[in-house]
C-alpha positions in Angstrom: -97.4 4.7 -87.0 -100.5 2.8 -86.0 -104.0 4.2 -85.5 -105.4 3.8 -82.0 -108.7 2.5 -83.4 -106.9 -0.1 -85.6 -108.1 -3.6 -84.7 -105.6 -6.4 -84.9 -105.9 -10.0 -83.7 -103.3 -9.3 -81.0 -105.1 -6.3 -79.7 -108.5 -8.1 -79.7 -107.1 -11.0 -77.7 -105.2 -8.7 -75.4 -108.3 -6.8 -74.6 -110.3 -10.0 -74.4 -107.8 -11.5 -71.9 -107.8 -8.3 -69.8 -111.7 -8.1 -69.7 -112.1 -11.8 -69.0 -109.8 -11.7 -66.1 -111.5 -8.5 -64.7 -115.0 -10.1 -65.1 -113.9 -13.3 -63.3 -111.9 -11.6 -60.5 -113.8 -8.4 -59.8 -117.2 -8.4 -61.7 -118.6 -5.6 -59.6 -115.9 -3.1 -60.6 -116.0 -4.3 -64.2 -119.8 -3.8 -64.5 -119.6 -0.4 -62.8 -117.3 0.8 -65.6 -119.3 -1.0 -68.4 -122.1 1.5 -68.9 -119.7 4.2 -69.8 -118.4 2.0 -72.6 -120.3 3.2 -75.7 -118.3 1.1 -78.1 -120.4 -1.9 -79.3 -117.3 -3.2 -81.2 -115.7 -4.0 -77.8 -118.7 -6.1 -76.9 -118.5 -8.1 -80.2 -114.7 -8.4 -79.9 -115.2 -10.0 -76.6 -118.0 -12.3 -77.7 -116.2 -13.9 -80.7 -113.0 -15.0 -78.9 -115.1 -16.3 -76.0 -117.2 -18.4 -78.4 -114.1 -19.5 -80.3 -112.2 -20.6 -77.3 -115.2 -22.5 -75.9 -116.1 -24.2 -79.1 -112.5 -25.3 -80.0 -111.9 -26.6 -76.4 -115.3 -28.4 -76.2 -114.7 -30.0 -79.6 -111.6 -31.9 -78.2 -114.1 -34.2 -76.4 -116.0 -35.0 -79.6 -114.7 -38.2 -81.2 -117.0 -38.2 -84.3 -118.3 -35.3 -86.4 -116.0 -32.7 -84.9 -116.9 -30.1 -87.4 -120.6 -30.4 -86.5 -119.8 -30.1 -82.8 -117.5 -27.1 -83.5 -120.2 -25.2 -85.4 -122.9 -26.1 -82.8 -120.7 -25.1 -79.9 -119.8 -21.8 -81.6 -123.4 -21.0 -82.3 -124.3 -21.8 -78.7 -121.5 -19.6 -77.4 -122.2 -16.7 -79.7 -126.0 -16.7 -79.9 -127.0 -17.4 -76.3 -126.0 -13.9 -75.1 -128.4 -12.4 -77.7 -131.2 -14.6 -76.5 -130.5 -13.9 -72.9 -130.2 -10.1 -73.7 -133.7 -10.2 -75.3 -135.1 -11.8 -72.2 -133.4 -9.4 -69.9 -134.5 -6.5 -72.0 -138.1 -7.6 -72.0 -138.1 -8.1 -68.2 -136.4 -4.8 -67.6 -139.0 -3.2 -70.0 -141.8 -4.6 -67.9 -140.1 -3.2 -64.8 -139.7 0.2 -66.5 -136.0 0.4 -65.7 -135.1 2.1 -68.9 -132.1 0.1 -70.0 -131.7 -0.5 -73.7 -131.0 -3.7 -75.5 -127.4 -2.7 -76.1 -126.8 -2.5 -72.4 -128.6 -5.8 -71.8 -126.4 -7.3 -74.4 -123.3 -6.0 -72.8 -124.3 -7.6 -69.5 -125.0 -11.0 -71.1 -122.0 -11.0 -73.3 -119.6 -10.3 -70.4 -121.4 -12.9 -68.3 -120.7 -15.3 -71.1 -117.1 -15.4 -69.7 -118.4 -18.4 -67.7 -118.5 -20.7 -70.7 -114.7 -20.6 -70.8 -115.0 -23.3 -68.2 -118.0 -25.1 -69.5 -116.0 -27.4 -71.8 -114.3 -29.0 -68.8 -116.1 -32.3 -68.0 -118.4 -31.8 -65.1 -118.1 -28.0 -65.1 -121.0 -27.1 -67.3 -123.6 -26.8 -64.6 -121.3 -24.8 -62.4 -120.3 -22.5 -65.2 -124.0 -21.9 -66.0 -124.6 -20.9 -62.4 -121.6 -18.6 -62.6 -123.0 -17.1 -65.8 -126.3 -16.3 -64.0 -124.3 -14.9 -61.0 -122.4 -12.6 -63.3 -125.6 -11.5 -64.9 -127.0 -10.7 -61.5 -124.0 -8.7 -60.6 -124.2 -6.9 -63.9 -127.9 -6.1 -63.4 -127.2 -4.7 -59.9 -124.3 -2.5 -61.0 -125.7 -1.3 -64.3 -129.4 -0.8 -63.5 -129.1 0.0 -59.8 -131.6 -2.6 -58.8 -131.1 -4.2 -55.4 -129.8 -7.7 -55.1 -133.2 -9.4 -54.5 -134.8 -7.7 -57.5 -131.8 -8.8 -59.6 -132.1 -12.3 -58.3 -135.8 -12.4 -59.3 -134.9 -11.0 -62.8 -132.3 -13.7 -63.2 -134.8 -16.3 -62.0 -137.4 -15.0 -64.5 -134.8 -15.2 -67.3 -134.1 -18.8 -66.3 -137.8 -19.6 -66.4 -138.2 -17.9 -69.8 -135.2 -19.9 -71.1 -136.7 -23.2 -69.9 -140.1 -22.2 -71.5 -138.2 -21.4 -74.8 -136.4 -24.8 -74.7 -139.7 -26.6 -74.0 -141.5 -24.8 -76.8 -138.7 -25.6 -79.3 -138.8 -29.2 -78.2 -142.5 -29.3 -78.8 -142.0 -27.8 -82.3 -139.3 -30.1 -83.3 -140.9 -33.3 -82.0 -144.2 -32.7 -83.9 
């Protein structure tokens, strides 16, 4: 007899597959049902397989230092949703929308589905645009903002990300 809350590798990947397909095929319906999900374990059990699949697939194109690339791709795939969620949370805090960081993290983690295609040569820019589209859909469905406000929130997140990258480049180069 197995417990319903028991986590196995098979159940994690089965749920991951189901959620990833739902996010890609019908993100509106997926995000409409997401706020009722109080289980943070589901978010993390989605994040880890996404980052693993992305990092292993992307490492196939690295000819030298594959372990370094594997680790860096995994960190990119698993940490970027936290950074984007912090940016989303700050913007939504300024807009006084009242969503918490956990909900912002859920939006960005499920939008991270787009990186499943980023490892394909030439697809990274398109997958990043798809990620921001998924975040926009999530913002509309979870927060109730209209499409234009969500577009400007996503645009502001992109600007904040560019400023963060520029600031880190300045720190590293000096």
